[in-house]
ZAMARGU-4260 file (C-alpha; in steps of 0.2 Angstrom, whole numbers, plus 5000, padded with zeros to 4 digits):
<rodrens>
0) 5512/5536/5557 | 5529/5537/5550 | 5534/5548/5536 | 5534/5534/5523 | 5516/5529/5527
5) 5510/5547/5528 | 5517/5551/5511 | 5509/5535/5504 | 5492/5540/5512 | 5494/5558/5505
10) 5497/5552/5487 | 5482/5541/5489 | 5471/5555/5495 | 5478/5567/5482 | 5474/5555/5468
15) 5456/5556/5473 | 5455/5575/5469 | 5447/5578/5452 | 5460/5583/5439 | 5450/5598/5434
20) 5452/5606/5452 | 5471/5604/5450 | 5471/5617/5436 | 5485/5629/5438 | 5492/5619/5453
25) 5509/5620/5445 | 5519/5614/5460 | 5507/5600/5464 | 5506/5592/5481 | 5522/5590/5493
30) 5525/5582/5509 | 5538/5589/5521 | 5544/5581/5536 | 5544/5597/5546 | 5533/5603/5560
35) 5527/5621/5556 | 5520/5634/5568 | 5512/5650/5565 | 5513/5659/5582 | 5504/5647/5594
40) 5496/5636/5580 | 5503/5621/5572 | 5500/5621/5553 | 5495/5605/5546 | 5495/5610/5527
45) 5497/5626/5517 | 5491/5632/5500 | 5506/5642/5494 | 5505/5654/5479 | 5521/5663/5475
50) 5533/5667/5460 | 5536/5648/5459 | 5518/5645/5456 | 5504/5636/5466 | 5507/5621/5477
55) 5500/5612/5492 | 5511/5607/5506 | 5507/5594/5520 | 5518/5594/5536 | 5521/5577/5543
60) 5529/5584/5559 | 5514/5595/5562 | 5502/5580/5560 | 5513/5570/5572 | 5512/5584/5585
65) 5493/5584/5584 | 5489/5566/5582 | 5504/5557/5590 | 5500/5538/5590 | 5482/5539/5585
70) 5476/5525/5574 | 5479/5526/5555 | 5460/5530/5552 | 5461/5546/5562 | 5477/5551/5552
75) 5467/5547/5536 | 5452/5557/5542 | 5463/5572/5547 | 5473/5572/5531 | 5458/5570/5520
80) 5450/5586/5529 | 5467/5595/5526 | 5467/5590/5507 | 5450/5597/5505 | 5454/5613/5515
85) 5469/5617/5505 | 5460/5613/5489 | 5447/5625/5494 | 5460/5639/5495 | 5466/5634/5478
90) 5449/5634/5470 | 5444/5650/5478 | 5459/5658/5471 | 5455/5652/5454 | 5438/5660/5456
95) 5445/5676/5462 | 5439/5675/5480 | 5447/5671/5497 | 5432/5667/5508 | 5441/5653/5517
100) 5455/5664/5522 | 5443/5677/5529 | 5433/5663/5538 | 5450/5657/5546 | 5453/5675/5552
105) 5436/5677/5560 | 5437/5660/5568 | 5454/5664/5575 | 5448/5681/5582 | 5433/5672/5590
110) 5445/5659/5597 | 5456/5672/5605 | 5441/5679/5613 | 5436/5662/5620 | 5420/5661/5610
115) 5425/5646/5599 | 5429/5629/5605 | 5443/5619/5597 | 5442/5601/5592 | 5449/5588/5603
120) 5461/5575/5595 | 5466/5558/5601 | 5484/5563/5604 | 5478/5575/5618 | 5479/5590/5607
125) 5465/5602/5603 | 5464/5613/5588 | 5454/5625/5577 | 5467/5628/5564 | 5480/5619/5574
130) 5486/5614/5591 | 5490/5629/5602 | 5506/5630/5611 | 5498/5635/5627 | 5488/5619/5627
135) 5502/5606/5628 | 5508/5609/5610 | 5525/5615/5615 | 5538/5611/5601 | 5549/5597/5607
</rodrens>
């Protein structure tokens, strides 16, 4: 999926988010063309809170690394899941908790010990939070 189609899909999915959940999301939703890595993991989306406010960023290049030439329906399913995931970070922040971040840390620790299986993607990648570099996800 090219950047233009991805951006249109992101706008459509974000429009489905109830406005009351977007309270204090001052930076809104952004699409970046880049591919973002955190060590061995590709980052599909981020909830960012800093001195500029709160925003959600989706990384088209990261989706491309994970999904490759998968059908549009697969891209939509993964982007929808990412919208939900990043909005959960935002809503939890509004509630004064950070349970999802703690869950992610626990899952990563389990994965590092080999106790958690990652999901397979049509493009050949596998991920829990992202495609691991040591599983064919070398940045090109």
